[in-house]
C-alpha positions in Angstrom: 48.9 -28.0 -41.1 51.9 -28.6 -38.8 54.6 -27.1 -40.9 54.7 -23.7 -42.7 58.1 -24.0 -44.5 57.6 -23.3 -48.2 53.8 -22.9 -47.8 52.5 -20.0 -49.8 50.4 -17.6 -47.5 48.3 -14.9 -49.0 47.4 -12.1 -46.5 45.2 -9.1 -47.3 45.3 -6.0 -45.1 48.9 -6.8 -44.4 50.1 -3.2 -44.2 49.5 -2.9 -40.4 47.9 -4.5 -37.4 47.0 -8.2 -37.3 47.9 -8.6 -41.0 51.4 -7.3 -40.6 52.0 -9.3 -37.4 50.7 -12.5 -39.0 53.0 -12.0 -42.0 56.0 -11.5 -39.8 55.1 -14.6 -37.7 54.7 -16.8 -40.8 58.0 -15.4 -42.3 59.7 -16.6 -39.1 58.2 -20.1 -39.7 59.5 -20.3 -43.3 56.4 -19.5 -45.3 56.5 -17.8 -48.6 54.4 -14.7 -48.5 52.1 -12.6 -50.8 51.3 -9.6 -48.7 48.8 -7.0 -49.9 47.3 -3.7 -48.8 45.3 -0.9 -50.4 48.3 1.2 -49.3 51.3 0.1 -51.4 53.8 1.8 -49.1 52.5 -0.1 -46.1 52.6 -3.4 -48.0 56.2 -2.8 -49.0 57.1 -1.9 -45.4 55.6 -5.2 -44.2 57.5 -7.1 -46.9 60.7 -5.5 -45.8 60.1 -6.5 -42.2 59.3 -10.1 -43.3 62.4 -10.3 -45.4 64.5 -9.2 -42.4 63.0 -12.0 -40.3 63.0 -14.7 -43.0 66.6 -13.9 -44.0 67.7 -14.5 -40.4 65.5 -17.6 -39.8 64.3 -19.3 -43.0 65.1 -17.4 -46.2 61.5 -17.3 -47.3 60.2 -15.3 -50.4 58.1 -12.3 -49.7 56.3 -10.1 -52.3 54.1 -7.0 -51.7 51.1 -6.1 -53.8 48.8 -3.1 -53.9 45.2 -4.4 -53.7 41.7 -3.0 -53.0 39.9 -6.1 -51.9 36.5 -4.5 -52.7 37.5 -4.5 -56.4 36.6 -8.0 -57.6 38.4 -7.8 -60.9 41.5 -6.7 -59.0 41.3 -9.6 -56.6 40.9 -12.1 -59.4 43.9 -10.6 -61.1 45.8 -10.8 -57.8 45.0 -14.5 -57.6 46.5 -15.0 -61.1 49.6 -13.0 -60.1 50.1 -15.1 -57.0 49.8 -18.3 -59.1 52.3 -16.9 -61.6 54.7 -15.7 -58.9 54.5 -18.5 -56.4 52.8 -21.4 -58.1 49.6 -21.1 -56.1 48.3 -20.5 -52.6 48.2 -22.9 -49.6 46.9 -20.5 -47.0 44.6 -17.5 -47.6 43.9 -15.0 -44.8 41.2 -12.5 -45.7 42.0 -10.0 -43.1 41.5 -6.5 -44.7 38.9 -4.5 -42.8 37.7 -1.0 -41.9 35.4 0.5 -39.3 32.4 2.8 -39.4 30.9 4.5 -36.3 27.4 5.9 -36.9 23.8 5.2 -36.1 21.6 3.8 -38.8 19.8 7.1 -38.9 22.9 9.1 -39.4 25.0 6.8 -41.5 25.7 7.9 -45.1 24.9 5.4 -47.8 28.4 5.7 -49.4 30.0 4.9 -46.0 27.8 1.8 -45.6 28.7 0.6 -49.1 32.4 1.3 -48.5 32.5 -0.8 -45.4 30.4 -3.7 -46.8 32.6 -3.8 -49.9 35.7 -4.3 -47.9 34.6 -6.2 -44.8 32.3 -8.6 -46.5 33.0 -8.2 -50.3 36.7 -8.6 -49.6 36.2 -11.9 -47.8 34.0 -13.3 -50.5 36.2 -12.0 -53.3 39.4 -13.4 -51.7 37.8 -16.8 -50.9 36.3 -17.3 -54.4 39.4 -16.1 -56.2 41.8 -18.3 -54.3 39.7 -21.4 -53.5 40.7 -23.4 -56.6 44.4 -22.9 -55.7 43.8 -23.8 -52.1 42.0 -27.0 -53.0 44.7 -27.9 -55.6 47.4 -27.5 -52.9 46.3 -30.7 -51.2 46.8 -29.2 -47.7 45.1 -25.8 -47.8 43.5 -23.4 -45.3 41.1 -20.5 -45.7 41.1 -18.0 -42.7 38.4 -15.3 -42.7 38.6 -12.6 -40.1 35.2 -11.7 -38.5 35.1 -10.0 -35.0 33.5 -10.3 -31.6 30.9 -8.0 -33.2 30.0 -11.1 -35.3 28.5 -12.4 -32.0 26.4 -9.5 -30.8 24.9 -6.3 -32.1 26.4 -3.0 -30.8 24.9 0.5 -31.1 26.6 2.7 -33.9 28.1 -0.5 -35.3 25.2 -1.7 -37.5 27.2 -1.8 -40.7 30.2 -3.4 -39.0 27.9 -5.9 -37.3 26.2 -6.7 -40.6 29.5 -7.5 -42.3 31.0 -9.5 -39.5 27.9 -11.5 -38.8 27.9 -12.3 -42.6 31.5 -13.2 -42.6 30.8 -15.7 -39.8 27.9 -17.3 -41.7 29.7 -17.3 -45.0 32.8 -19.0 -43.4 30.8 -21.6 -41.4 28.9 -22.6 -44.6 32.2 -22.8 -46.5 33.7 -25.1 -43.9 30.7 -27.5 -44.2 30.9 -27.4 -48.0 34.6 -28.4 -47.8 33.7 -31.3 -45.5 30.9 -32.5 -47.7 33.1 -32.4 -50.8 36.0 -33.9 -48.9 38.3 -31.3 -50.2 41.7 -31.1 -48.4 40.9 -27.6 -47.1 40.5 -26.4 -43.5 38.4 -23.3 -42.9 38.6 -21.0 -39.8 36.7 -17.9 -38.8 38.7 -15.5 -36.5 36.9 -13.4 -33.9 39.3 -10.9 -32.4 38.4 -8.9 -29.4 40.1 -5.5 -28.8 43.4 -5.5 -30.6 45.8 -2.6 -30.4 45.6 -1.6 -34.0 44.9 1.7 -35.9 41.4 0.5 -37.1 39.6 2.9 -34.8 41.7 5.9 -36.0 41.0 5.0 -39.6 37.3 4.7 -39.1 34.6 6.7 -40.8 31.2 8.0 -39.7 31.8 10.5 -36.9 33.4 13.9 -36.5 37.1 14.0 -36.2 36.9 15.3 -32.6 34.7 12.4 -31.6 36.8 9.9 -33.5 39.9 10.9 -31.5 38.0 10.3 -28.3 36.7 7.0 -29.5 40.1 5.9 -30.7 41.7 6.9 -27.4 39.0 5.0 -25.5 39.5 1.9 -27.7 43.2 1.9 -27.2 42.8 1.9 -23.4 40.5 -1.1 -23.4 42.1 -3.1 -26.2 43.6 -6.2 -24.4 45.6 -7.9 -27.0 48.6 -7.0 -29.2 48.7 -7.8 -32.9 51.7 -10.1 -32.2 49.7 -12.2 -29.7 46.7 -12.2 -32.2 49.0 -13.5 -34.9 50.4 -16.3 -32.7 46.8 -17.3 -31.8 45.8 -17.5 -35.5 48.9 -19.6 -36.4 48.1 -22.0 -33.5 44.5 -22.2 -34.9 45.8 -23.0 -38.4 48.1 -25.7 -36.9 45.1 -27.3 -35.1 42.5 -26.8 -37.9 40.3 -24.8 -35.4 36.9 -23.8 -36.8 36.5 -20.8 -34.6 39.5 -18.9 -33.4 38.9 -16.5 -30.5 41.5 -13.9 -29.8 41.8 -12.3 -26.4 40.0 -12.9 -23.1 37.3 -10.4 -24.1 36.5 -12.5 -27.2 35.4 -15.4 -24.9 33.2 -13.0 -23.0 31.5 -11.8 -26.2 31.1 -15.3 -27.3 29.4 -16.3 -24.1 27.0 -13.3 -23.9 24.4 -14.5 -26.5 24.8 -18.1 -25.4 23.8 -17.2 -21.8 21.4 -14.3 -22.4 20.0 -14.8 -25.9 18.3 -11.6 -27.1 18.0 -10.2 -23.6 21.6 -8.9 -23.8 20.3 -6.0 -26.0 18.7 -3.9 -23.3 21.9 -3.6 -21.0 23.9 -3.1 -24.2 21.7 -0.2 -25.2 22.2 1.4 -21.8 25.9 1.1 -22.1 25.8 2.4 -25.6 23.8 5.5 -24.4 26.4 6.3 -21.8 29.2 5.8 -24.3 27.6 8.2 -26.8 27.0 10.8 -24.1 30.7 10.6 -23.2 31.8 11.2 -26.8 29.6 14.3 -27.0 30.9 15.9 -23.9 
């Protein structure tokens, strides 16, 4: 996909972070945008930003939607609404995601279900609901956002790891199925490293005092801006890249299991122990 003018792009989790930056980037390239978020106000703010960009550059159409990606019926209804409003989707970016910081021992069942419903269920729901439209477009692209935590396991991130590993597997299988069926659909799995977003501050699972420390620490080590991440994703769509790595740290995380195999887990556990001690001080 070399041109985005008049392409219909559906982006979930577009109320902030990578989703918002990607919507703005595509608006500047003339795409027509269906931007959604569980927070209707954030979605509307993103749409307004996109309209200001598209009015100056391309005049593209932008429409905000309130959407809980964990609600399958709502996602199916959203796909119908996008079809009615835009005539169908060309690009679908399943970006919505949340974080949960807790050990398996301490993690609440409801928090685990909450994260899996959004981070994995949202990807599956969005892919299944929009795939017929993307195939029918004749030049479609599915983009599913995993993480560098889809490469290695990390202490206190078991639920997040489970979801992001699953997104990676789901997406790689989908890509192969599109190739086998010879459908005109490219499929990409995105693995961001540390991105300067509010995901850490919106996380569940630890006390507010500890979460503030964790968020501050994350913001210090996050190496990539949402705008840079959006540019990288768009470049990946243009090239039909199967695995899109975002940030220099993503390349490091990708290399660790390749080089060390399962042996990475012991030093990772030591680092995790030091990190957890730091939070409790």
